[in-house]
C-alpha positions as CSV (number, residue, x, y, z in Angstrom):
1,X,-63.5,-56.5,28.8
2,X,-65.9,-54.0,30.2
3,X,-63.9,-51.1,31.8
4,X,-65.0,-49.0,34.7
5,X,-63.5,-46.0,36.5
6,X,-64.6,-45.3,40.1
7,X,-63.4,-42.0,41.6
8,X,-62.7,-41.9,45.3
9,X,-62.5,-45.7,45.4
10,X,-59.8,-46.2,47.9
11,X,-62.2,-46.7,50.8
12,X,-65.7,-47.4,52.0
13,X,-68.5,-47.6,49.3
14,X,-66.2,-46.8,46.4
15,X,-63.8,-49.6,47.4
16,X,-66.6,-52.1,48.0
17,X,-68.1,-51.2,44.6
18,X,-64.7,-51.8,43.0
19,X,-64.4,-55.2,44.6
20,X,-67.9,-56.3,43.6
21,X,-67.4,-55.2,40.0
22,X,-64.0,-56.9,39.8
23,X,-65.6,-60.1,41.1
24,X,-68.1,-59.8,38.2
25,X,-65.3,-59.8,35.7
26,X,-65.1,-56.1,34.9
27,X,-61.7,-54.3,34.7
28,X,-61.8,-51.7,37.4
29,X,-59.8,-48.5,37.6
30,X,-59.6,-47.7,41.3
31,X,-59.5,-43.9,41.4
32,X,-57.4,-42.4,44.2
33,X,-56.0,-38.9,44.8
34,X,-52.9,-40.6,46.3
35,X,-51.5,-43.1,43.9
36,X,-49.3,-44.9,46.5
37,X,-52.3,-45.4,48.8
38,X,-54.3,-46.7,45.9
39,X,-51.6,-49.1,44.8
40,X,-51.2,-50.4,48.4
41,X,-55.0,-51.2,48.4
42,X,-54.8,-52.9,45.0
43,X,-51.9,-55.0,46.2
44,X,-54.0,-56.3,49.1
45,X,-56.9,-56.9,46.7
46,X,-54.6,-58.9,44.3
47,X,-53.5,-61.1,47.2
48,X,-57.2,-61.8,47.9
49,X,-57.8,-62.8,44.2
50,X,-59.0,-59.5,42.7
51,X,-56.7,-59.4,39.7
52,X,-58.6,-57.3,37.2
53,X,-58.2,-54.0,39.1
54,X,-55.7,-51.2,38.9
55,X,-55.1,-48.1,40.9
56,X,-55.1,-44.8,39.0
57,X,-54.3,-41.4,40.3
58,X,-57.1,-38.9,39.9
59,X,-58.0,-35.8,41.8
60,X,-61.3,-34.6,40.5
61,X,-60.5,-31.0,41.5
62,X,-57.3,-31.0,39.5
63,X,-57.6,-30.7,35.7
64,X,-54.1,-32.0,35.0
65,X,-54.8,-35.1,37.1
66,X,-58.1,-35.8,35.4
67,X,-56.5,-35.4,31.9
68,X,-53.6,-37.7,32.9
69,X,-56.0,-40.4,34.1
70,X,-58.0,-40.1,30.9
71,X,-54.9,-40.4,28.7
72,X,-53.7,-43.4,30.7
73,X,-57.0,-45.3,30.3
74,X,-57.1,-44.4,26.6
75,X,-53.6,-45.8,26.1
76,X,-54.4,-49.1,27.9
77,X,-58.0,-49.7,26.7
78,X,-58.9,-47.2,24.1
79,X,-62.4,-46.7,25.7
80,X,-64.3,-46.5,29.0
81,X,-67.6,-48.2,29.4
82,X,-68.7,-47.0,32.9
83,X,-67.9,-43.9,34.9
84,X,-68.9,-43.9,38.5
85,X,-68.5,-40.4,40.0
86,X,-68.2,-41.5,43.6
87,X,-65.6,-39.0,45.0
88,X,-67.1,-36.6,47.5
89,X,-66.4,-34.7,50.7
90,X,-68.6,-33.7,53.6
91,X,-67.0,-30.4,54.5
92,X,-66.4,-28.8,57.8
93,X,-69.2,-29.3,60.3
94,X,-71.6,-28.0,61.5
95,X,-73.1,-26.4,58.4
96,X,-75.8,-23.9,59.4
97,X,-77.2,-21.7,56.8
98,X,-76.4,-18.6,58.8
99,X,-72.8,-19.3,59.8
100,X,-71.3,-21.7,57.3
101,X,-68.5,-19.9,55.5
102,X,-68.7,-19.3,51.8
103,X,-65.2,-20.9,51.6
104,X,-66.5,-24.1,53.2
105,X,-69.4,-24.3,50.7
106,X,-67.1,-23.6,47.8
107,X,-64.7,-26.4,48.8
108,X,-67.6,-28.9,49.0
109,X,-69.0,-27.9,45.7
110,X,-65.6,-28.0,44.1
111,X,-65.4,-31.8,44.7
112,X,-69.1,-32.9,44.8
113,X,-70.3,-30.8,41.9
114,X,-67.7,-29.1,39.7
115,X,-65.4,-32.1,40.1
116,X,-68.1,-34.4,38.7
117,X,-68.7,-32.1,35.8
118,X,-65.0,-31.9,35.0
119,X,-64.4,-35.7,35.1
120,X,-67.6,-36.4,33.1
121,X,-66.7,-33.9,30.3
122,X,-63.1,-35.1,30.0
123,X,-64.1,-38.8,29.9
124,X,-67.0,-38.4,27.5
125,X,-64.7,-39.0,24.5
126,X,-63.8,-42.4,25.8
127,X,-67.3,-43.2,26.9
128,X,-68.7,-42.5,23.5
129,X,-66.5,-45.3,22.2
130,X,-68.4,-47.8,24.3
131,X,-71.3,-49.9,23.1
132,X,-73.1,-49.4,26.4
133,X,-71.8,-46.3,28.1
134,X,-73.0,-45.7,31.7
135,X,-72.5,-42.7,34.0
136,X,-73.6,-43.1,37.6
137,X,-73.3,-40.0,39.8
138,X,-73.3,-40.9,43.4
139,X,-75.7,-38.6,45.3
140,X,-77.5,-38.5,48.7
141,X,-81.0,-38.5,49.9
142,X,-80.0,-35.2,51.4
143,X,-80.0,-33.8,47.9
144,X,-83.8,-34.3,47.5
145,X,-85.7,-31.0,47.9
146,X,-89.0,-32.9,48.0
147,X,-87.9,-35.0,51.0
148,X,-86.3,-32.0,52.8
149,X,-89.7,-30.3,52.6
150,X,-91.5,-33.2,54.2
151,X,-91.6,-33.1,58.0
152,X,-92.5,-36.8,58.1
153,X,-89.3,-37.8,56.3
154,X,-87.0,-39.7,58.7
155,X,-84.0,-37.4,58.0
156,X,-86.0,-34.2,57.9
157,X,-83.9,-32.7,60.7
158,X,-80.6,-33.3,58.9
159,X,-80.0,-30.1,57.1
160,X,-76.6,-28.8,55.8
161,X,-75.7,-25.6,54.0
162,X,-72.9,-27.2,51.9
163,X,-73.1,-31.0,51.5
164,X,-76.9,-31.3,50.8
165,X,-77.0,-28.4,48.3
166,X,-74.0,-29.8,46.5
167,X,-75.9,-33.0,45.9
168,X,-79.0,-31.1,44.9
169,X,-76.9,-29.3,42.3
170,X,-75.4,-32.6,41.1
171,X,-78.9,-34.0,40.7
172,X,-79.9,-31.0,38.6
173,X,-76.8,-31.4,36.4
174,X,-77.5,-35.1,35.9
175,X,-81.0,-34.3,34.6
176,X,-79.6,-32.0,32.0
177,X,-76.8,-34.4,31.0
178,X,-79.2,-37.3,30.7
179,X,-81.5,-35.2,28.6
180,X,-78.7,-34.2,26.3
181,X,-77.6,-37.8,25.8
182,X,-81.1,-39.3,25.7
183,X,-81.0,-40.2,22.0
184,X,-77.7,-42.1,22.4
185,X,-76.7,-45.4,24.1
186,X,-75.9,-43.6,27.3
187,X,-77.7,-44.3,30.6
188,X,-77.1,-41.5,33.1
189,X,-78.5,-41.6,36.6
190,X,-77.9,-40.4,40.1
191,X,-77.7,-43.1,42.7
192,X,-78.0,-42.7,46.5
193,X,-76.4,-45.7,48.2
194,X,-78.4,-44.8,51.3
195,X,-77.3,-43.9,54.8
196,X,-74.4,-46.2,55.1
197,X,-71.9,-46.8,58.0
198,X,-68.7,-45.4,56.6
199,X,-65.7,-43.3,57.7
200,X,-67.6,-40.5,56.1
201,X,-70.2,-40.4,58.9
202,X,-68.2,-42.0,61.7
203,X,-70.0,-45.3,61.0
204,X,-73.3,-43.9,62.2
205,X,-75.4,-45.1,59.2
206,X,-77.6,-48.2,59.5
207,X,-76.7,-49.6,56.0
208,X,-73.7,-51.7,55.1
209,X,-71.1,-50.9,52.4
210,X,-72.0,-54.3,50.8
211,X,-75.6,-53.3,50.4
212,X,-74.7,-49.8,49.2
213,X,-72.3,-51.1,46.5
214,X,-74.8,-53.7,45.3
215,X,-77.4,-51.0,44.9
216,X,-75.0,-48.8,42.9
217,X,-74.1,-51.8,40.7
218,X,-77.8,-52.8,40.2
219,X,-78.6,-49.4,38.7
220,X,-75.3,-49.2,36.7
221,X,-75.0,-52.5,35.0
222,X,-78.3,-52.0,33.1
223,X,-79.6,-53.0,29.7
224,X,-80.6,-50.9,26.8
225,X,-84.2,-50.6,28.1
226,X,-83.2,-49.2,31.5
227,X,-84.1,-45.8,32.7
228,X,-82.0,-42.7,32.2
229,X,-82.2,-39.4,34.0
230,X,-83.5,-41.1,37.2
231,X,-82.9,-40.7,40.9
232,X,-82.5,-44.1,42.6
233,X,-82.1,-44.4,46.4
234,X,-81.3,-47.3,48.6
235,X,-83.4,-45.6,51.3
236,X,-86.6,-45.7,49.3
237,X,-88.6,-48.6,50.7
238,X,-90.4,-49.8,47.6
239,X,-89.5,-52.0,44.7
240,X,-88.7,-49.2,42.3
241,X,-86.1,-47.5,44.5
242,X,-87.0,-44.2,42.8
243,X,-86.6,-41.1,44.9
244,X,-88.4,-37.8,44.5
245,X,-86.2,-35.0,43.4
């Protein structure tokens, strides 16, 4: 059975992605910082027929937690096929360039950037045992420097000194990682689920979690000829879904 770990999967897009992948027959590890909350969610999902899903405690900013999650998955399955680095935080608002504290920026980067690197490096050992390893790093259109420089972009006025830059850094790391793994079976991409109505943004986004999750899955469950080192966005209105960096 194909195994997938989704960090930050106890709500919103991460949870919906877990549900859709479970429905497709994958075994899903629902990553949650709080195990009891994750288990309560999984219990509800089990009652609704989602049986191939299990809560796992993982705090991406805590090395011991990440290692414990890796060891648990290794004992149970021996490998990991898909890693979806979904966990992320917005940080204290507003985030002006002139007044946002360094502490706030560091906190956001700790989860959105360094946390992804930590989880990825720890789980590479298990991913390398897969026949079709996939790493999907969940990003945001707000991480695109090209779009941020375009006054005609519909979100041009949405600037942040912590969240956006953390996703830009994530995009850059993903390019390097994909290049390093380009001669292997790995497919490594950043995926922007689009401006989605979630708790994250007080449900202000126009997109649905169902659409966001479907888009993530579309660019994660790919074949051997699929792209790697690409930036896909659900907000790009053409058939490719490719966003400028």
